[in-house]
Each structure stands twice: as C-alpha cells, then as structure tokens.
DSSP file (Angstrom, degrees, kcal/mol; ACC not computed):
  #  RESIDUE AA STRUCTURE BP1 BP2  ACC     N-H-->O    O-->H-N    N-H-->O    O-->H-N    TCO  KAPPA ALPHA  PHI   PSI    X-CA   Y-CA   Z-CA
    1    1 A M              0   0    0      0, 0.0    15,-1.1     0, 0.0     2,-0.4   0.000 360.0 360.0 360.0 129.3  108.8   91.9   81.6
    2    2 A Q  E     +AB  15  84A   0     82,-0.9    81,-3.2    13,-0.2    82,-0.9  -0.990 360.0 176.0-138.9 131.1  105.5   90.9   80.1
    3    3 A E  E     -A   14   0A   0     11,-1.4    11,-1.9    -2,-0.4     2,-0.4  -0.988  10.4-164.1-134.8 126.1  104.1   91.7   76.7
    4    4 A K  E     -A   13   0A   0     -2,-0.4     2,-0.5     9,-0.2     9,-0.2  -0.895   7.0-171.5-111.2 138.6  100.8   90.3   75.4
    5    5 A A  E     -A   12   0A   0      7,-2.6     7,-1.9    -2,-0.4     2,-0.5  -0.975  10.7-175.0-126.3 116.3   99.7   90.2   71.9
    6    6 A I  E     +A   11   0A   0     -2,-0.5     2,-0.3     5,-0.2     5,-0.2  -0.943  17.0 141.6-116.1 128.3   96.1   89.1   71.4
    7    7 A D  E >   -A   10   0A   0      3,-2.4     3,-1.7    -2,-0.5    -2,-0.0  -0.826  67.5 -74.3-146.2-171.5   94.5   88.6   68.0
    8    8 A K  T 3  S+     0   0    0      1,-0.3     3,-0.1    -2,-0.3    -2,-0.0   0.709 126.4  58.8 -64.8 -17.9   92.0   86.3   66.3
    9    9 A N  T 3  S-     0   0    0      1,-0.3     2,-0.3    25,-0.1    -1,-0.3   0.557 117.7 -94.9 -88.3  -8.3   94.7   83.6   66.3
   10   10 A G  E <   -A    7   0A   0     -3,-1.7    -3,-2.4    24,-0.1     2,-0.4  -0.957  51.5 -43.3 136.4-154.3   95.2   83.5   70.0
   11   11 A L  E     -AC   6  33A   0     22,-2.7    22,-2.9    -2,-0.3     2,-0.4  -0.955  36.7-171.3-125.5 136.4   97.4   85.0   72.7
   12   12 A E  E     -AC   5  32A   0     -7,-1.9    -7,-2.6    -2,-0.4     2,-0.4  -0.997   7.3-177.8-127.1 135.3  101.2   85.4   72.9
   13   13 A E  E     -AC   4  31A   0     18,-2.6    18,-2.9    -2,-0.4     2,-0.4  -0.996  13.4-156.3-132.6 136.7  103.1   86.5   76.0
   14   14 A F  E     -AC   3  30A   0    -11,-1.9   -11,-1.4    -2,-0.4     2,-0.3  -0.937  19.2-176.0-108.4 136.1  106.8   87.2   76.5
   15   15 A W  E     -AC   2  29A   0     14,-2.8    14,-2.9    -2,-0.4     2,-0.5  -0.966  23.4-148.4-131.6 146.9  108.1   86.9   80.0
   16   16 A L  E     + C   0  28A   0    -15,-1.1     2,-0.3    -2,-0.3    12,-0.2  -0.980  34.6 171.1-110.3 120.3  111.5   87.5   81.7
   17   17 A K  E     - C   0  27A   0     10,-2.9    10,-3.2    -2,-0.5     2,-0.4  -0.929  26.8-160.3-133.1 153.4  111.9   85.1   84.6
   18   18 A S        +     0   0    0     -2,-0.3     8,-0.2     8,-0.2    -2,-0.0  -0.992  13.2 171.0-131.4 126.2  114.6   83.9   87.0
   19   19 A Y        +     0   0    0     -2,-0.4     2,-0.3     6,-0.4     7,-0.1   0.425  53.9 100.9-107.0  -3.8  114.3   80.6   88.8
   20   20 A D  S >  S-     0   0    0      5,-0.6     3,-1.3     1,-0.1    -2,-0.0  -0.650  72.6-135.0 -88.4 137.3  117.8   80.8   90.2
   21   21 A A  T 3  S+     0   0    0     -2,-0.3    -1,-0.1     1,-0.3    -3,-0.0   0.815 106.6  42.2 -61.8 -32.0  118.3   81.9   93.9
   22   22 A D  T 3  S-     0   0    0      3,-0.0    -1,-0.3    -3,-0.0    -2,-0.0   0.347 106.2-125.2 -99.2   8.1  121.2   84.2   93.0
   23   23 A D  S <  S+     0   0    0     -3,-1.3    -2,-0.1     2,-0.1     3,-0.1   0.797  71.0 128.8  57.5  33.0  119.5   85.6   89.9
   24   24 A S        +     0   0    0      1,-0.1    23,-0.7    22,-0.1     2,-0.4   0.694  65.4  50.1 -89.1 -19.9  122.5   84.7   87.7
   25   25 A I  E     - D   0  46A   0     21,-0.2    -5,-0.6    22,-0.1    -6,-0.4  -0.975  67.6-177.8-123.0 131.7  120.4   82.9   85.1
   26   26 A Y  E     - D   0  45A   0     19,-2.3    19,-2.6    -2,-0.4     2,-0.4  -0.868  13.2-146.9-123.9 158.8  117.3   84.4   83.4
   27   27 A Y  E     -CD  17  44A   0    -10,-3.2   -10,-2.9    -2,-0.3     2,-0.7  -0.990   4.6-153.4-125.5 132.9  114.9   83.0   80.9
   28   28 A I  E     -CD  16  43A   0     15,-2.5    15,-1.6    -2,-0.4     2,-0.4  -0.948  29.1-169.7 -99.6 118.8  113.0   84.9   78.2
   29   29 A E  E     -CD  15  42A   0    -14,-2.9   -14,-2.8    -2,-0.7     2,-0.5  -0.847  18.8-159.3-113.6 144.9  109.9   82.8   77.7
   30   30 A K  E     -CD  14  41A   0     11,-2.8    11,-2.3    -2,-0.4     2,-0.5  -0.986   9.8-167.4-121.8 120.1  107.2   83.0   75.0
   31   31 A N  E     -CD  13  40A   0    -18,-2.9   -18,-2.6    -2,-0.5     2,-0.4  -0.917   4.2-169.9-106.8 131.6  103.9   81.5   75.8
   32   32 A T  E     -CD  12  39A   0      7,-2.5     7,-2.5    -2,-0.5     2,-0.5  -0.983   4.2-172.6-124.2 131.4  101.4   81.0   72.9
   33   33 A K  E     +CD  11  38A   0    -22,-2.9   -22,-2.7    -2,-0.4     2,-0.4  -0.986   9.4 169.4-126.1 123.6   97.8   79.9   73.4
   34   34 A Q  E >   - D   0  37A   0      3,-3.0     3,-2.9    -2,-0.5     2,-0.3  -0.932  67.4 -58.6-134.1 109.5   95.6   79.1   70.4
   35   35 A Q  T 3  S-     0   0    0     -2,-0.4   -26,-0.0     1,-0.3   -25,-0.0  -0.397 123.4 -15.2  52.4-115.0   92.2   77.5   71.4
   36   36 A D  T 3  S+     0   0    0     -2,-0.3     2,-0.5    -3,-0.1    -1,-0.3   0.408 118.3  97.7 -95.3   1.9   93.2   74.4   73.3
   37   37 A D  E <   +D   34   0A   0     -3,-2.9    -3,-3.0     2,-0.0     2,-0.4  -0.815  48.4 179.2 -98.5 124.2   96.9   74.4   72.1
   38   38 A C  E     +D   33   0A   0     -2,-0.5     2,-0.3    -5,-0.2    -5,-0.2  -0.984   1.4 179.1-124.0 133.0   99.5   75.9   74.5
   39   39 A T  E     -D   32   0A   0     -7,-2.5    -7,-2.5    -2,-0.4     2,-0.4  -0.946  11.3-159.6-130.9 154.7  103.2   76.1   73.7
   40   40 A K  E     +D   31   0A   0     -2,-0.3     2,-0.3    -9,-0.2    -9,-0.2  -0.998   8.5 179.9-135.3 130.7  106.2   77.5   75.5
   41   41 A Q  E     +D   30   0A   0    -11,-2.3   -11,-2.8    -2,-0.4     2,-0.3  -0.937  10.4 178.1-122.4 150.3  109.6   78.5   74.1
   42   42 A Y  E     -D   29   0A   0     -2,-0.3     2,-0.3   -13,-0.2   -13,-0.2  -0.992  18.2-162.6-150.3 159.1  112.5   79.9   76.1
   43   43 A V  E     -D   28   0A   0    -15,-1.6   -15,-2.5    -2,-0.3     2,-0.4  -0.993  26.2-122.5-138.8 142.0  116.0   81.1   75.8
   44   44 A I  E     -D   27   0A   0     -2,-0.3     2,-0.3   -17,-0.2   -17,-0.2  -0.696  31.9-177.6 -86.1 134.3  118.6   81.5   78.6
   45   45 A V  E     -D   26   0A   0    -19,-2.6   -19,-2.3    -2,-0.4     2,-0.1  -0.909  22.3-114.5-128.8 158.4  120.1   85.0   79.0
   46   46 A T  E  >  -D   25   0A   0     -2,-0.3     4,-2.0   -21,-0.2   -21,-0.2  -0.396  26.4-110.8 -89.0 166.3  122.7   86.3   81.4
   47   47 A R  H  > S+     0   0    0    -23,-0.7     4,-2.6     1,-0.2     5,-0.2   0.896 119.9  55.3 -60.3 -40.8  122.3   88.9   84.1
   48   48 A Q  H  > S+     0   0    0      1,-0.2     4,-2.2     2,-0.2    -1,-0.2   0.903 107.2  49.3 -60.7 -41.8  124.4   91.3   82.0
   49   49 A Q  H  > S+     0   0    0      2,-0.2     4,-2.2     1,-0.2    -1,-0.2   0.891 110.7  50.6 -65.3 -38.6  122.1   90.9   79.0
   50   50 A V  H  X S+     0   0    0     -4,-2.0     4,-2.4     2,-0.2    -2,-0.2   0.919 109.2  50.8 -64.2 -43.2  119.1   91.6   81.3
   51   51 A E  H  X S+     0   0    0     -4,-2.6     4,-1.3     1,-0.2    -2,-0.2   0.904 110.4  49.4 -61.5 -41.0  120.7   94.7   82.6
   52   52 A R  H  <>S+     0   0    0     -4,-2.2     5,-2.7     1,-0.2     4,-0.2   0.895 109.6  52.5 -63.7 -39.6  121.4   95.9   79.1
   53   53 A L  H ><5S+     0   0    0     -4,-2.2     3,-1.5     1,-0.2    -2,-0.2   0.917 107.5  50.7 -62.4 -43.5  117.7   95.2   78.2
   54   54 A F  H 3<5S+     0   0    0     -4,-2.4    -1,-0.2     1,-0.3    -2,-0.2   0.767 106.7  55.4 -66.2 -25.2  116.5   97.3   81.2
   55   55 A M  T 3<5S-     0   0    0     -4,-1.3    -1,-0.3    -5,-0.2    -2,-0.2   0.460 124.4-105.5 -84.9  -0.4  118.7  100.2   80.0
   56   56 A G  T < 5S+     0   0    0     -3,-1.5     2,-0.8     1,-0.2    -3,-0.2   0.503  77.4 136.3  91.4   4.9  117.0  100.0   76.6
   57   57 A D      < +     0   0    0     -5,-2.7    -1,-0.2    -6,-0.2    -2,-0.2  -0.777  13.5 158.3 -89.8 108.7  119.9   98.4   74.8
   58   58 A T    >   +     0   0    0     -2,-0.8     3,-1.6     1,-0.1     4,-0.5   0.365  45.1 101.1-107.5   2.4  118.6   95.6   72.5
   59   59 A S  G >> S+     0   0    0      1,-0.3     3,-1.4     2,-0.2     4,-0.6   0.820  71.9  65.8 -60.1 -32.1  121.5   95.5   70.1
   60   60 A W  G >4 S+     0   0    0      1,-0.3     3,-0.8     2,-0.2     4,-0.5   0.767  87.8  69.5 -62.1 -24.3  122.9   92.3   71.9
   61   61 A M  G X4 S+     0   0    0     -3,-1.6     3,-0.7     1,-0.3     5,-0.3   0.827  96.3  52.6 -63.9 -30.1  119.8   90.4   70.7
   62   62 A L  G <4 S+     0   0    0     -3,-1.4    -1,-0.3    -4,-0.5    -2,-0.2   0.682  99.4  64.0 -77.7 -17.8  121.1   90.7   67.1
   63   63 A E  G << S+     0   0    0     -3,-0.8    -1,-0.2    -4,-0.6    -2,-0.2   0.588  93.8  76.4 -81.1 -11.0  124.5   89.2   68.1
   64   64 A T  S <  S-     0   0    0     -3,-0.7    -3,-0.0    -4,-0.5     0, 0.0  -0.399  76.9-134.7 -92.8 172.9  122.9   85.9   69.1
   65   65 A Q        +     0   0    0     -2,-0.1     3,-0.1     4,-0.0    -3,-0.1  -0.021  65.0 123.7-111.7  26.5  121.7   83.1   66.9
   66   66 A E     >  -     0   0    0     -5,-0.3     4,-2.0     1,-0.2     3,-0.5  -0.803  49.8-158.5 -96.5 113.4  118.5   82.7   68.9
   67   67 A P  H  > S+     0   0    0      0, 0.0     4,-2.4     0, 0.0     5,-0.2   0.843  93.4  57.8 -57.1 -34.8  115.3   83.0   66.8
   68   68 A L  H  > S+     0   0    0      1,-0.2     4,-2.3     2,-0.2     5,-0.2   0.894 107.2  46.9 -65.0 -39.1  113.2   83.8   69.9
   69   69 A L  H  > S+     0   0    0     -3,-0.5     4,-2.6     2,-0.2    -1,-0.2   0.862 110.1  53.6 -70.5 -35.1  115.5   86.8   70.6
   70   70 A F  H  X S+     0   0    0     -4,-2.0     4,-2.5     2,-0.2    -2,-0.2   0.921 110.2  48.1 -61.0 -43.4  115.2   87.9   67.0
   71   71 A E  H  X S+     0   0    0     -4,-2.4     4,-2.1     2,-0.2    -2,-0.2   0.930 113.2  46.0 -64.0 -46.0  111.4   87.8   67.2
   72   72 A L  H  X S+     0   0    0     -4,-2.3     4,-2.4     2,-0.2    -1,-0.2   0.903 112.1  52.3 -64.0 -40.8  111.4   89.8   70.5
   73   73 A Y  H  X S+     0   0    0     -4,-2.6     4,-2.5     1,-0.2    -2,-0.2   0.938 109.4  49.3 -58.6 -48.4  113.9   92.3   69.0
   74   74 A A  H  X S+     0   0    0     -4,-2.5     4,-1.3     1,-0.2    -1,-0.2   0.897 111.9  48.6 -60.6 -41.5  111.7   92.9   65.9
   75   75 A R  H  <>S+     0   0    0     -4,-2.1     5,-2.5     1,-0.2    -1,-0.2   0.894 111.6  48.9 -66.7 -39.5  108.6   93.4   68.1
   76   76 A M  H ><5S+     0   0    0     -4,-2.4     3,-1.3     1,-0.2    -2,-0.2   0.881 109.6  52.0 -68.9 -36.4  110.3   95.9   70.3
   77   77 A Q  H 3<5S+     0   0    0     -4,-2.5    -1,-0.2     1,-0.3    -2,-0.2   0.780 104.8  57.7 -68.0 -25.8  111.7   97.8   67.3
   78   78 A A  T 3<5S-     0   0    0     -4,-1.3    -1,-0.3    -5,-0.2    -2,-0.2   0.421 131.2 -93.6 -83.7   1.0  108.1   97.9   66.0
   79   79 A G  T < 5S+     0   0    0     -3,-1.3     2,-0.5     1,-0.3    -3,-0.2   0.413  78.3 141.2 105.6  -2.0  107.0   99.7   69.2
   80   80 A V      < +     0   0    0     -5,-2.5    -1,-0.3    -6,-0.2    -2,-0.1  -0.632  28.3 178.8 -74.5 125.2  105.9   96.7   71.3
   81   81 A Q        -     0   0    0     -2,-0.5    -4,-0.0    -3,-0.1    -5,-0.0  -0.903  35.8 -84.9-127.5 155.0  107.0   97.4   74.9
   82   82 A P        -     0   0    0      0, 0.0   -79,-0.2     0, 0.0     3,-0.1  -0.280  31.2-166.4 -57.8 141.6  106.6   95.6   78.2
   83   83 A K        +     0   0    0    -81,-3.2     2,-0.3     1,-0.3   -80,-0.1   0.598  68.6  28.6-104.8 -16.7  103.4   96.3   80.0
   84   84 A A  B     -B    2   0A   0    -82,-0.9   -82,-0.9     2,-0.0     2,-0.5  -1.000  54.5-162.0-147.3 143.8  104.2   94.9   83.4
   85   85 A L        -     0   0    0     -2,-0.3     2,-0.4   -84,-0.2     0, 0.0  -0.988  18.8-170.6-125.5 120.0  107.2   94.3   85.5
   86   86 A A        -     0   0    0     -2,-0.5     2,-0.3     2,-0.1    -2,-0.0  -0.890   6.5-155.3-115.3 141.4  106.8   91.8   88.3
   87   87 A A        +     0   0    0     -2,-0.4     2,-0.1     2,-0.0    -2,-0.0  -0.774  52.0  38.3-109.9 157.6  109.1   91.0   91.2
   88   88 A G              0   0    0     -2,-0.3   -70,-0.2     1,-0.1    -2,-0.1  -0.354 360.0 360.0  98.9-179.9  109.5   87.9   93.2
   89   89 A R              0   0    0     -2,-0.1    -1,-0.1   -72,-0.1    -3,-0.0   0.359 360.0 360.0-115.9 360.0  109.2   84.2   92.3
C-alpha cells in the first residue's frame, strides 16, 4: 500500500511493509519529507489486521490507541486510497 500526498509543505507517503520472513508482522509507515527534513513514523500491525484492511474493513483502526492509524483512517475515510501495491522485499 502506498499513498502519496504532495503539497507546498512537502511529501507524505504511507507504506505497508513486512520485513519478517513469514509475514506475521507488518509495519504501516509514514514518511514525511519537507525540504531537507525527513521523518519516519511506524506502527506494527498483525497479519489479521492487514487482511481486514485489504478487504476494505478499516473499523479496527479506531479500536487502537495509535495516532498514526487514526490519521490513516481519517485520510481513507476522506477518499484517499492506495495508489500502488508492491510485492517482494
């Protein structure tokens, strides 16, 4: 999952990544670039949560206490959708 938001303040990207060989742990990452400043935030999500996300179920994001998931949920509810799905590591 990749979603980019580009405006005069810079670039924001959300990514869904797995670094684990058995794909049991996933990360939702947010990368922000503003001029020379780059930041990365992430939250760990389960395989079950990823499967629910792929089925279009975002309700679980509200059940967490993770601000990053709240932000992604709000953007998806506003119509922002992933633009690319990449496989592999």
